N, C-alpha and C positions, 0 to 999 in steps of 0.2 A: 503493499499500499505506500501511496506517495501521500506526504498533505503537503499542499501550498498554504503556506502559510508568513503574510502578510508581512510581519514584525520579528524580528532575531531577540536571544539573549543579549543584553547587555545593550537593544536600542532604547535611546529614550522618548516620550510619546508621553500623550496630554491625555485625561474624559475631556469629555469633547460636554457634558455634562457639568463637570464642575467650575465652579466660579472664578474660585483661581486660579487656575489655567499650572497645580504645581508644579513641575518634570517629576516623570516618575523615569524606573528601570526598570528592563522587563527581567523576569528574572526566573521564569516555567515557562514554555508555551506547553500547553494540557489541553488532551482530544480528548472528549468527551460523547461520542459517540456517532454526534451532527454534526460539531461545528467545533470550530479549533478557537478555545481560550484561551488567557494570558495571562499571568499574577505580574502584578508590578506594586513594585514598592518603593514609599517617599516618608525621607528617616527610617522611624519604625513601622511603623505601617505597612503591611501586603493586605492586595485582593487582591480576586478576579474578575478575569472582564473581553464580555466579547471580543471582537474580530472590531465590529460597527459603535463599537464604545472607545476607541482610544480613536487616536492622532498623531501624523512625527510632526504638523503643525498647532502648535497657538490658534482653537477657533475664539478665544475672547480679549475680548485686545483692554 
C-alpha cells in the first residue's frame, strides 16, 4: 500500500481553525484506515488532525 501524504515529519504547519496560528511541528503521520492524520506539537501540547485541518501557510493574518 502506498499512502500519499501532503506533509512530512518535522514540517512546520498551522491549524486553519486556530486564531493564534501558532507554528506546530509534525511529529507523526497516522493512517486511521480511511484518511491520513498528523500529530502536531507546539511547546508541550500535542494534538492529532486531518490533512484538511492544517496548512503550511498562515491563513489568518
